[in-house]
C-alpha positions in Angstrom: 20.6 -80.2 30.6 21.4 -81.1 26.8 22.4 -84.7 26.1 25.5 -85.7 25.7 25.9 -86.2 21.8 27.7 -89.1 20.7 28.7 -90.9 17.3 29.9 -94.2 16.2 32.4 -95.3 13.5 32.2 -99.0 12.5 28.2 -98.5 12.8 27.0 -101.3 11.0 29.5 -103.7 12.4 28.4 -106.2 15.4 30.5 -103.8 18.0 28.8 -100.5 16.2 25.5 -101.9 16.6 26.0 -103.1 20.3 27.6 -99.5 20.6 24.3 -97.6 19.2 22.1 -99.8 21.6 24.2 -98.9 24.8 23.8 -95.4 23.9 20.1 -95.4 23.6 20.1 -97.2 27.0 22.2 -94.7 28.4 20.1 -91.8 30.4 21.5 -88.6 28.8 22.8 -89.9 25.7 21.9 -89.8 22.6 23.3 -90.9 19.0 23.9 -88.4 17.0 26.3 -89.7 14.0 27.0 -92.7 12.6 29.8 -93.4 10.4 30.7 -96.4 8.0 33.3 -96.7 5.1 32.7 -95.3 1.6 31.1 -97.6 -0.2 29.3 -99.7 2.2 25.9 -101.5 1.8 24.6 -99.2 5.2 25.1 -96.0 3.7 22.3 -94.0 3.8 20.4 -96.3 5.7 18.9 -95.5 9.6 21.1 -96.5 12.6 19.0 -97.3 14.7 17.1 -99.6 12.6 20.2 -101.4 11.9 20.9 -101.7 15.3 17.4 -103.0 16.3 16.5 -100.5 18.5 13.6 -98.7 16.2 14.1 -95.5 14.1 16.7 -92.7 15.3 16.2 -90.2 12.2 20.3 -90.7 12.1 21.9 -91.8 8.7 24.7 -94.1 8.4 27.5 -91.5 6.5 31.1 -91.8 5.2 30.9 -88.1 5.7 33.3 -88.3 9.2 34.5 -84.8 9.1 31.1 -83.9 9.2 30.1 -85.9 12.2 32.8 -85.5 14.3 32.0 -81.2 14.0 28.9 -82.2 15.5 28.9 -84.2 18.5 30.5 -84.0 21.8 32.1 -87.6 21.6 32.8 -90.6 19.1 33.0 -94.3 19.9 35.5 -96.2 18.0 36.2 -99.8 17.6 37.8 -100.2 14.4 41.0 -101.3 12.6 43.9 -99.0 13.4 44.5 -97.5 10.3 41.2 -95.9 10.5 41.6 -95.4 14.1 44.6 -92.7 13.7 42.8 -91.3 10.8 39.7 -90.6 13.0 41.6 -89.4 16.1 43.3 -86.6 13.9 39.7 -85.5 13.0 38.7 -85.6 17.0 42.1 -83.1 17.4 40.7 -81.1 15.2 37.2 -81.3 16.9 38.2 -81.1 20.3 36.4 -84.0 21.4 36.1 -87.0 23.2 37.3 -90.2 21.2 37.0 -93.5 23.2 39.4 -95.9 21.3 38.6 -99.9 21.7 40.8 -100.5 18.6 43.4 -102.8 19.1 46.7 -103.9 16.8 48.4 -100.2 16.6 52.2 -100.0 15.1 54.5 -97.9 16.6 53.8 -95.0 14.4 50.2 -95.5 14.7 51.2 -94.7 18.7 52.8 -91.8 17.5 49.7 -90.3 15.8 47.6 -91.0 18.7 49.9 -89.4 21.1 50.0 -86.1 18.6 46.1 -86.2 18.5 45.9 -86.6 22.5 47.5 -83.1 22.6 44.5 -81.4 21.7 41.8 -84.2 22.2 40.8 -86.3 25.1 41.5 -90.0 23.7 40.0 -92.5 26.3 42.3 -96.1 25.2 42.0 -99.3 26.2 42.5 -103.0 24.8 38.9 -103.8 26.6 36.4 -101.9 28.2 34.2 -103.9 30.3 34.5 -103.0 34.4 35.5 -106.6 34.9 38.6 -106.7 32.6 39.9 -103.4 34.2 39.4 -104.7 37.6 41.2 -108.2 36.5 44.2 -105.9 34.9 44.6 -103.8 38.4 44.8 -107.0 40.4 47.1 -108.7 37.7 49.6 -105.9 38.8 49.1 -105.7 42.3 49.7 -109.6 42.3 52.7 -109.5 39.9 53.9 -106.7 41.9 53.6 -108.8 45.3 55.6 -112.1 43.6 59.1 -112.6 42.6 60.1 -114.1 39.2 60.5 -117.5 40.6 56.4 -116.9 39.8 56.0 -117.9 36.1 53.5 -115.1 34.4 51.4 -116.6 31.4 48.1 -114.5 29.6 46.0 -116.8 27.9 43.4 -115.6 25.5 40.6 -116.9 23.5 38.3 -115.2 20.9 36.0 -116.1 18.2 37.7 -117.2 14.8 36.8 -113.9 13.3 39.4 -111.9 15.4 42.2 -110.4 12.8 45.2 -109.5 15.9 46.8 -111.7 18.7 47.6 -111.4 21.1 44.2 -109.3 22.1 44.7 -105.9 23.1 43.2 -107.1 26.7 46.0 -109.6 26.7 48.8 -107.2 25.9 47.0 -105.0 28.5 47.2 -107.8 31.2 50.9 -108.1 30.4 51.8 -104.5 30.7 49.9 -104.7 33.9 52.2 -107.7 34.8 55.4 -105.6 33.6 54.2 -102.9 35.5 54.0 -105.0 38.7 57.5 -106.1 38.2 59.5 -103.1 37.7 60.1 -104.1 33.6 59.2 -103.3 30.6 57.1 -105.6 28.7 59.1 -105.5 25.4 61.9 -106.6 27.2 60.2 -110.0 28.5 57.4 -110.9 26.6 57.6 -114.4 25.0 54.5 -114.2 22.3 55.7 -117.0 20.1 56.6 -120.7 21.1 57.4 -123.6 18.5 59.3 -126.6 18.2 62.8 -126.8 20.0 62.7 -123.4 22.4 64.7 -124.6 25.0 63.1 -124.0 29.0 61.9 -121.4 29.7 63.1 -117.8 30.8 62.8 -117.0 34.4 60.9 -113.7 34.4 59.3 -113.4 30.8 56.2 -112.9 30.5 54.2 -115.6 28.1 51.4 -115.7 25.9 48.9 -117.6 24.2 46.3 -117.2 21.6 43.4 -119.1 20.9 40.5 -118.8 18.2 37.9 -120.4 17.5 34.1 -120.5 17.4 32.1 -117.2 18.9 33.9 -116.6 21.8 33.5 -113.2 23.1 36.4 -112.9 25.3 37.9 -115.1 27.7 41.5 -113.7 29.5 43.3 -115.7 32.2 46.7 -114.7 33.7 48.3 -117.1 35.5 51.0 -116.8 38.2 52.7 -120.3 38.0 55.4 -121.4 41.0 56.5 -124.4 42.3 53.5 -126.6 43.2 50.9 -124.1 42.9 49.0 -121.4 40.7 46.9 -118.5 40.8 44.7 -118.0 38.0 43.1 -114.5 37.4 40.1 -115.0 35.1 37.4 -113.0 33.2 34.9 -114.3 31.0 33.1 -111.7 28.8 29.2 -113.2 27.9 28.5 -110.2 25.7 29.7 -107.3 23.4 27.7 -105.4 25.6 29.6 -105.0 28.4 32.3 -103.2 26.5 30.0 -101.2 24.5 28.6 -99.8 28.3 32.2 -99.1 29.3 32.5 -97.2 26.1 29.3 -94.9 26.8 30.6 -94.6 30.8 34.5 -93.3 29.2 32.3 -90.3 26.8 30.4 -89.0 29.7 34.1 -89.6 31.6 35.7 -87.7 29.4 33.5 -84.1 29.0 35.3 -81.6 30.3 38.6 -83.3 31.1 40.8 -81.7 28.3 43.3 -82.9 26.1 45.2 -86.2 27.1 45.5 -89.9 26.7 43.4 -91.8 29.2 42.4 -95.4 30.2 39.5 -97.3 31.4 41.5 -97.1 34.9 41.1 -93.7 35.0 37.3 -94.0 34.1 36.8 -96.4 36.9 39.1 -94.5 39.5 41.4 -97.7 39.5 45.0 -96.3 37.9 46.4 -96.3 41.6 44.8 -99.5 42.7 
């Protein structure tokens, strides 16, 4: 059986290096491409040496089209503008595109939806098993409790994170909204400052904290009179996201075009 050929975008970044390490550590998978933006100092360097896993004889390149045409799957944790371009290439190549990028606009979402008609897109604000189980539990708890229970989503990340709330926080908020049978856009409270007035019944609140080198901490808080339920997940290393992304690439082989989530990959979509 031939090895699954996987490429990594943003290969020289912290997450890109973690992805390369995870691929090399997974039986039946090989790093077959490493992509960086034009002009990046890592271009021409060996992807394995950059990631600290030894020489792989895979050079970092900015020729994404050539790479996409030669692989079975691409792991992409870059930026929204870059990811939608990569999704177009994945659609042309009819391959699996695993997307961990967050912060998409409605225009970006439309581009991804169009790409999913030809590529297998696996998208998640967080690729870890624990977070996706937390998401499923959040939906179930929200379904069981009425609006007398206030829902707050609290997250913390490192100081370099550029989007807020995080993709994982929004994933948890959406799960809570689904449990309540409402649309998150209709009930989300994403900013409080000054004299805001009392909390609106049924809203789902968000708080985003930034500092230090925190990989990721998320909590879904259900608060009622004199009691609280707190569901939490703490990520201690980026490797958990990388392992989940590789698992998604393996799962997507032979699935055909469409847009899927890690809940589909882990068999939790109906939990």
